[in-house]
N, C-alpha and C positions, 0 to 999 in steps of 0.2 A: 296323622289321623289319632285321635283319642279312642282308648278303649276302658271299658268299665265290665267288671263282672259282678254278678247280682246271685247269691244264695239263699234259697228260700224253698222249703218243701212244699209251698203253697204255689202253684204255677199261676195261678191269677194274681198273686202278689208281684211274683215276678215281672209278669207283662205289665202292670200297672207302673211299675217303676221304671222298667225300661224304656216305656214311653214317654215318661217324664223326662227322662235323661235325653232320650232323642228329641224331644219338643224343645228342650232347654240348651242342647248343644247339637244342633244337626250335623249329620254325618258321624257321629259317634259310634263305634262298634260296640255292642252290649251282648256279652256272653253269659249265659245262665247255668248255675249248678242247683242241683236238688237237695244237696246234702254237704256237710262238710268237709268230708274226704274228697267228694268230687273237687270241691271249690279249691283244695291245699293242691290236688294234684293238676288242677287246671293253672293255678299261678305258678306252678314249679315250671311249667312247660310255656307259658307265654307271659309277657310283659304286659301288666296292666296300669293305668293310671289311678284307678280307684276302685276300692272293694264296696260292696253293701252285703251284709251277712246278718241272716235271721239267728235268734238264738236258739230256739226250740226246732231242731231238726234230726231226723233219723240217722243212723249210722255214725255222726259225728256233730255235735252241736257247735254254736258259733263261737262260744269262748274257747272252746279246746281248740277249733279251726284257726283261731287268731293267734293262739300262743304257738301253734304248729308253723303258722306263715312268717311268724317274727323270728323264728329259728334261723331262715334263711333269708327273709327280707325285712331289713329293719325300717325301710324307708316309705314302702308305699301306702297311701292313706288308706285305712279302713274304718267303716262307721258299723256299729252294730245296731239294726232295725229291730226292735221287739216290743211285744205288746205286753210284757211280763209287769205283774202288779208288785214284784219284789224290789222294796227300795233300796236293798244293795247291789242292784246289778249294774246301773249306771258306774257305780266305783269299781265294780269288778272288771267291766269292759274296759275301763282306763288302764287299771293294773295289768291286763291281759297285755297290752300294748296297742288297743286301737286309740284311734283320734277321738271317736267320741259315740255317744247314745243318743238315738232319736227314738223316741216311743211311738207304736204305732197307733194311730188313731188320736194320740193326744194333741189337744191344743198347741198348734204350733209345729206340728211335725213335718207338714209340707213345706212350710218355710225354712226349717232346718235343712230338711233334704235339700232344697235348692241351693242353700246357703253352702252345705258341703259340695255340690256341684260344682256353684259358682267358683268356690275355691280352689278347686283342684283341677278343673277341666278347662278354666278360660286362662287364656295366656296373658 
């Protein structure tokens, strides 16, 4: 059985993405974290097939969480989902060790999210 973790301080955003994952890959277990620190601790204690992480969160932001996870897990696919208007963010996300960046609400964001799910959750 596949498992995904979604980290976002916005509960409705986590729920919408969780629904998308479950719709595309029925039976997938989807865990949720409200901040980057919680995400890092959950990834330390459980094996996941895919991570989606927001950038702007309390306690620890997404970039820092990605860097922490990469210290102990180099292979898990991680995608940043952020609504930032900062043009340098996608480059910094990839430099931090993530597999990609998906802009919230941008044209094509739903398709990019589905592509990430397809790439990493379908065998």
